[in-house]
C-alpha positions as CSV (number, residue, x, y, z in Angstrom):
1,E,-40.9,75.2,34.3
2,I,-40.5,73.4,31.2
3,Y,-39.3,75.0,27.7
4,A,-37.7,74.2,24.7
5,E,-35.6,76.2,21.9
6,V,-38.0,76.3,18.8
7,E,-36.1,77.1,15.5
8,R,-38.2,79.8,13.5
9,P,-37.2,82.3,11.0
10,A,-34.6,84.8,11.1
11,W,-37.4,87.3,9.2
12,V,-41.2,87.2,8.1
13,Q,-42.9,89.3,5.9
14,V,-46.2,90.6,7.3
15,R,-49.9,91.3,5.4
16,Y,-52.1,92.7,8.2
17,V,-55.0,95.2,8.3
18,D,-53.9,98.5,10.2
19,R,-55.7,100.6,12.5
20,E,-57.6,102.3,10.1
21,G,-59.1,99.3,8.3
22,K,-56.7,99.3,5.4
23,I,-54.2,96.3,4.4
24,A,-50.7,97.0,5.0
25,E,-47.8,95.0,4.8
26,R,-44.0,95.0,6.9
27,R,-40.6,93.1,7.3
28,F,-39.6,92.2,10.8
29,E,-36.3,90.3,11.3
30,G,-34.4,89.1,14.2
31,R,-36.5,89.6,17.8
32,P,-39.4,91.2,16.4
33,A,-40.0,88.3,13.9
34,V,-39.3,85.7,16.3
35,I,-42.3,87.2,19.1
36,L,-44.7,88.2,15.9
37,Q,-44.3,84.2,15.2
38,H,-44.9,83.3,18.9
39,E,-48.0,85.6,19.2
40,V,-49.3,84.3,15.6
41,D,-49.3,80.7,16.7
42,H,-51.0,81.8,20.3
43,L,-53.4,83.2,17.9
44,N,-54.0,79.6,15.9
45,G,-53.7,77.5,19.1
46,V,-50.3,76.5,18.4
47,L,-48.0,75.5,21.3
48,F,-44.3,75.4,21.0
49,I,-44.5,71.7,21.7
50,D,-46.2,71.7,18.2
51,H,-43.0,72.7,16.6
52,L,-40.2,70.3,18.2
53,S,-39.5,66.6,16.5
54,K,-42.0,63.8,18.3
55,L,-39.3,62.2,19.5
56,R,-38.2,66.2,21.4
57,R,-41.8,66.5,22.5
58,D,-42.2,63.0,24.3
59,L,-39.0,63.9,26.3
60,L,-40.8,67.2,27.3
61,I,-43.9,65.7,27.9
62,R,-41.9,62.8,30.1
63,K,-40.4,65.5,32.0
64,F,-43.9,67.7,32.2
65,R,-45.4,64.3,33.9
66,K,-42.4,63.5,36.5
67,A,-42.6,67.4,37.3
68,R,-46.0,67.2,38.2
69,R,-46.1,63.5,39.9
70,D,-42.9,65.1,42.2
71,E,-44.8,68.1,43.0
72,T,-48.3,66.2,44.2
73,G,-46.3,63.1,45.6
74,S,-48.4,60.4,43.8
């Protein structure tokens, strides 16, 4: 239950290989653009904390560690 808002561009232009093996290009806007960027991050091994400033990342990591300690009672 640790999360943070990540700022992303409102639109993206994507070049990809379609099901027939042809190169295609398409522009995505709004929510579809955000979802696409999120999924590409997964494919590239990028976590949402990688998009945060060092300060915000450190705060979230501390919050996560505290939650784990509270969960395990250690």
